[in-house]
C-alpha positions as CSV (number, residue, x, y, z in Angstrom):
1,M,111.7,120.6,120.8
2,A,114.1,123.1,119.5
3,S,114.9,120.9,116.5
4,N,111.2,120.6,115.6
5,R,110.8,124.4,115.8
6,K,113.8,124.8,113.5
7,T,112.5,122.3,111.0
8,C,109.1,124.0,110.9
9,F,110.7,127.4,110.5
10,F,112.8,126.3,107.5
11,M,109.8,124.6,106.0
12,L,107.7,127.7,106.2
13,L,110.6,129.8,104.9
14,S,111.0,127.6,101.9
15,I,107.3,127.7,101.1
16,F,107.1,131.5,101.2
17,A,110.4,131.8,99.3
18,V,109.1,129.7,96.5
19,L,105.7,131.5,96.5
20,S,107.3,134.9,96.2
21,Y,108.4,134.4,92.6
22,R,105.0,133.0,91.6
23,T,102.6,135.5,93.3
24,T,102.7,138.2,90.6
25,S,102.1,135.7,87.7
26,L,99.4,133.5,89.2
27,P,95.7,134.3,88.8
28,S,94.1,135.2,92.1
29,E,92.0,132.0,92.1
30,D,95.2,129.9,91.9
31,Y,97.0,131.6,94.7
32,S,95.5,129.5,97.5
33,M,96.0,126.4,95.5
34,S,99.7,127.3,95.1
35,I,100.0,127.5,98.9
36,K,98.4,124.1,99.2
37,H,100.9,122.7,96.6
38,E,103.9,124.2,98.3
39,T,102.8,122.9,101.7
40,W,102.1,119.5,100.2
41,M,105.6,119.5,98.6
42,A,107.2,120.3,102.0
43,R,105.2,117.6,103.8
44,H,106.0,114.9,101.2
45,K,109.6,116.1,100.5
46,R,108.8,116.5,96.9
47,Y,111.3,118.4,94.7
48,Y,111.3,119.2,91.0
49,D,114.2,119.7,88.7
50,N,113.1,122.9,87.1
51,N,110.3,125.5,87.0
52,E,108.7,123.9,83.9
53,E,108.3,120.6,85.8
54,R,107.1,122.4,88.8
55,E,104.4,124.1,86.8
56,K,103.4,120.9,85.2
57,R,103.1,119.2,88.5
58,F,101.2,122.1,90.0
59,N,98.5,121.9,87.3
60,I,98.1,118.2,87.8
61,F,98.0,118.7,91.6
62,K,95.3,121.4,91.1
63,D,93.1,119.2,89.0
64,N,93.4,116.3,91.4
65,V,92.6,118.5,94.4
66,K,89.5,119.9,92.7
67,Y,88.4,116.3,91.9
68,I,89.0,115.1,95.4
69,E,87.2,118.0,97.1
70,S,84.3,117.7,94.6
71,F,84.0,114.0,95.3
72,N,84.0,114.4,99.1
73,R,81.3,117.1,98.9
74,V,78.8,114.7,97.4
75,G,76.6,113.2,100.0
76,G,75.9,109.5,100.5
77,Q,79.4,108.3,99.5
78,T,80.6,105.0,101.2
79,Y,84.2,106.1,101.1
80,E,86.3,109.3,101.2
81,L,89.3,110.5,99.2
82,E,92.3,112.6,100.3
83,V,95.2,114.6,98.9
84,N,97.9,112.1,99.6
85,A,101.5,111.5,98.3
86,F,100.2,110.6,94.8
87,A,98.5,114.0,94.3
88,D,100.9,115.4,91.7
89,L,100.5,112.4,89.4
90,T,98.0,111.7,86.6
91,K,96.1,108.5,86.9
92,E,98.2,107.0,84.1
93,E,101.4,108.0,85.7
94,F,100.3,106.6,89.1
95,L,99.3,103.3,87.7
96,T,102.5,102.9,85.7
97,K,104.8,103.9,88.6
98,Y,103.1,102.3,91.5
99,A,100.6,99.7,90.3
100,G,101.7,98.3,86.9
101,N,104.0,95.5,87.8
102,Y,101.9,92.4,88.5
103,M,102.3,89.7,85.8
104,P,99.2,87.7,85.4
105,S,99.5,83.9,85.7
106,L,100.7,82.3,82.5
107,K,98.0,80.5,80.4
108,G,98.3,76.9,80.8
109,S,99.7,77.0,84.4
110,P,98.8,73.8,86.2
111,S,95.7,74.0,88.3
112,S,95.9,72.9,91.9
113,S,93.4,71.4,94.4
114,F,91.4,73.6,96.7
115,K,91.7,72.5,100.3
116,Y,88.8,74.6,101.5
117,E,86.2,73.4,99.0
118,N,84.3,71.6,101.7
119,V,84.1,74.4,104.2
120,K,80.5,74.7,105.2
121,E,80.4,77.7,107.6
122,V,82.6,80.7,108.2
123,S,82.4,83.5,110.8
124,P,80.4,86.6,109.8
125,S,83.5,88.7,110.2
126,L,87.3,88.1,110.5
127,D,90.4,90.3,110.9
128,W,93.6,88.4,110.9
129,R,95.3,91.4,112.4
130,D,93.4,90.7,115.6
131,K,94.9,87.2,115.7
132,G,98.5,88.3,115.2
133,A,98.8,86.9,111.7
134,V,99.5,90.3,110.0
135,T,102.7,92.2,110.3
136,P,103.1,96.1,109.9
137,V,102.4,97.7,106.5
138,Q,105.5,98.5,104.5
139,N,106.1,100.8,101.5
140,Q,107.3,99.3,98.2
141,A,108.0,102.9,97.0
142,H,109.0,103.2,93.3
143,C,109.9,99.5,93.0
144,G,107.3,97.3,91.4
145,A,107.6,94.6,94.1
146,C,103.9,94.3,95.0
147,W,103.9,90.7,94.0
148,A,106.6,89.9,96.7
149,F,104.8,91.9,99.4
150,S,101.5,90.2,98.6
151,A,103.1,86.7,98.8
152,V,105.1,87.4,101.9
153,A,102.0,88.7,103.7
154,A,100.3,85.4,102.9
155,I,103.4,83.4,104.1
156,E,103.6,85.4,107.3
157,G,100.0,84.6,107.9
158,I,100.2,80.8,107.5
159,V,103.5,80.8,109.6
160,Q,101.8,82.6,112.5
161,I,98.7,80.4,112.2
162,K,100.7,77.2,112.3
163,S,103.4,78.2,114.9
164,G,101.8,81.0,116.9
165,V,104.9,83.2,116.2
166,Q,104.6,86.4,114.3
167,T,107.6,87.3,112.2
168,S,108.2,90.0,109.5
169,L,109.7,88.1,106.6
170,S,111.9,89.4,103.8
171,E,110.6,90.5,100.4
172,Q,114.2,91.5,99.5
173,H,115.4,87.9,100.0
174,I,112.9,86.7,97.4
175,M,113.6,89.5,95.0
176,D,117.3,88.9,95.1
177,C,117.5,85.2,95.1
178,D,114.4,83.6,93.4
179,G,116.3,83.4,90.1
180,A,113.4,84.7,88.1
181,P,113.5,88.0,86.1
182,N,111.1,89.7,88.5
183,G,112.3,92.1,91.2
184,C,111.2,95.7,90.6
185,Q,110.0,94.9,87.1
186,G,107.1,92.8,88.3
187,G,106.4,89.2,89.0
188,R,103.8,86.7,90.3
189,M,103.1,85.4,93.8
190,E,103.7,81.8,92.6
191,H,107.3,82.6,92.1
192,A,107.7,83.6,95.7
193,F,105.8,80.5,97.0
194,E,107.9,78.2,94.8
195,F,111.1,79.9,96.0
196,V,110.4,79.4,99.7
197,N,109.1,75.9,99.2
198,K,112.2,74.9,97.2
199,N,114.7,76.5,99.6
200,G,112.9,75.9,102.8
201,V,114.1,79.2,104.4
202,L,113.3,82.8,104.3
203,A,115.2,85.5,106.1
204,S,113.5,88.0,108.4
205,D,112.9,91.5,107.2
206,K,115.2,92.7,110.0
207,D,118.1,90.5,108.8
208,Y,117.5,91.1,105.1
209,P,115.7,94.5,104.9
210,Y,113.9,95.9,101.9
211,Q,116.0,98.2,99.7
212,M,113.5,99.4,97.1
213,A,115.7,97.9,94.4
214,E,117.0,94.5,93.2
215,G,120.3,93.5,94.8
216,T,122.8,90.7,94.9
217,C,121.6,87.5,96.4
218,S,123.0,86.7,99.8
219,W,122.4,83.6,101.9
220,D,124.4,84.9,104.9
221,H,121.2,85.7,106.9
222,P,119.6,83.6,109.6
223,S,116.3,82.1,108.7
224,S,113.3,83.3,110.6
225,L,110.8,81.1,108.9
226,A,109.2,79.0,111.7
227,V,107.1,76.8,109.4
228,K,108.1,75.6,106.0
229,I,105.5,75.9,103.3
230,N,105.0,72.9,101.0
231,G,103.6,74.7,98.0
232,Y,100.6,76.8,97.1
233,E,97.0,76.4,95.8
234,R,94.8,78.6,93.7
235,V,91.4,79.7,94.8
236,P,88.8,78.8,92.1
237,S,88.7,81.7,89.8
238,K,85.7,84.1,89.7
239,N,84.2,82.8,92.8
240,E,83.8,85.1,95.8
241,T,82.4,82.3,97.9
242,A,85.5,80.2,97.4
243,L,87.6,83.2,98.2
244,L,85.7,83.7,101.5
245,M,86.3,80.1,102.4
246,A,90.0,80.6,101.9
247,V,90.3,83.9,103.8
248,A,88.3,82.5,106.7
249,N,91.3,80.1,107.2
250,Q,94.3,82.2,106.2
251,P,95.4,85.5,104.5
252,V,95.3,85.1,100.7
253,S,97.3,86.8,97.9
254,V,95.2,88.4,95.2
255,A,95.8,90.3,92.0
256,I,93.7,93.4,91.6
257,D,92.8,96.3,89.4
258,P,93.9,99.4,91.4
259,S,92.5,102.1,89.1
260,L,90.3,103.5,91.9
261,F,92.9,103.3,94.6
262,Q,95.0,106.4,94.0
263,F,93.4,108.9,96.5
264,Y,91.5,106.4,98.7
265,K,91.4,107.5,102.3
266,S,88.8,105.5,104.2
267,G,85.4,103.7,104.0
268,V,84.2,100.9,101.8
269,L,85.2,101.4,98.2
270,K,82.3,100.9,95.8
271,G,81.7,101.9,92.2
272,K,82.6,100.9,88.7
273,C,86.0,99.3,88.8
274,G,87.8,97.3,86.0
275,T,89.5,93.9,86.0
276,K,92.9,94.9,84.6
277,L,95.0,93.0,87.1
278,T,98.2,95.1,87.5
279,H,98.7,95.2,91.2
280,A,98.9,92.6,94.0
281,V,97.7,92.8,97.7
282,A,96.8,90.4,100.5
283,V,93.2,89.8,101.7
284,V,93.5,89.7,105.5
285,G,89.9,89.8,106.5
286,Y,86.3,90.6,105.8
287,G,83.2,91.9,107.5
288,T,80.2,94.2,107.4
289,N,80.3,97.9,108.2
290,E,77.8,99.9,110.3
291,D,75.7,100.6,107.2
292,G,75.4,96.9,106.4
293,I,77.8,96.9,103.5
294,K,79.9,93.8,103.2
295,F,83.6,94.3,102.6
296,W,87.0,92.7,102.0
297,L,89.9,94.0,104.1
298,L,93.1,94.3,102.0
299,K,96.7,94.9,103.1
300,N,98.5,97.1,100.6
301,S,102.2,98.0,100.2
302,W,102.1,101.8,99.8
303,G,103.0,102.7,103.3
304,G,100.9,103.4,106.4
305,D,100.1,107.0,105.3
306,W,97.9,105.7,102.5
307,G,94.3,104.6,103.0
308,E,93.3,103.3,106.4
309,N,96.8,103.0,107.9
310,G,97.9,101.2,104.8
311,Y,94.7,99.1,104.3
312,I,91.7,99.4,102.1
313,R,88.2,98.0,102.3
314,L,86.4,96.9,99.1
315,E,82.8,96.0,98.7
316,R,82.2,92.2,99.0
317,G,79.5,90.0,97.5
318,I,78.7,92.2,94.5
319,D,76.8,90.8,91.5
320,D,79.9,90.6,89.5
321,I,81.4,87.1,90.3
322,Q,84.8,88.5,89.5
323,G,84.7,90.5,92.7
324,M,85.3,94.2,93.2
325,C,88.2,95.3,91.0
326,G,88.7,91.7,89.9
327,L,90.0,90.4,93.3
328,A,88.4,87.0,92.8
329,I,90.0,86.3,89.5
330,D,93.5,85.3,90.4
331,A,94.0,84.4,94.1
332,T,96.6,82.1,95.6
333,Y,97.7,81.0,99.1
334,P,100.7,79.1,100.5
335,T,100.1,75.7,102.1
336,A,101.9,74.3,105.1
């Protein structure tokens, strides 16, 4: 308790100390925004190298806060935004730093069969978290390893479905040892599936934890993979019905356009979204909300403080066969 009080005291002290030099130079309308910024900095442990950078980030933060508050004031929205850890970044900076490292599948890549093509009926809703097939959300941070997180989420899903055992598996093992020039610079889920299929083992996250950077490959870790995968298949492209058939049977890796994701807080994301596939997530469920809006449930890798405890719901069954934000264009899943 004493430690918490001390931490809060120094946090407040630092905020007011920084504000003291700015008060006389700030327009009155910016003063409250400055307090918000300094409080946000303390909460997210954000530091800037110099006053010039601080002022630049403050102005970006101010514009983002105004946009978020204006959006949330409009009635009838199906989702809500919030001032989160990305609030001092422009949209372009955010996409480059946190959502610009998925490499689309190479043209000419061999197609595969689709084992779920004859599925006739699926349940009206499904959440693989309720069945124990989804492990806790992690944070890829500044490393562009979304492809590894997406693939591992799908592998964890099929492992649990086949064995009944839930195990958090290692993205770092794949990043360090798959032999492809991926890591933090980007990659594709196929690389991860091929690596696990070829080697037959994958360490647990506990044994081989995520380091937010590429490291030296090490095989001196016990394998925690309870079921070997024997390859992967692609979901027929631009076909939400086919994607639904696959997700009804296991979590699926998808590439996506994250251009609307930056400040997402909760609800079903709707609206005009592109199909520039620069990020990767895992589809771990689907359903219909209380207003009758069909949605996909996606597991992201930006930490549990983002979105709905690390998840986002996207509108499902829209007229565009590519799916909301292109999620039905490039989808894959491991087979076992």
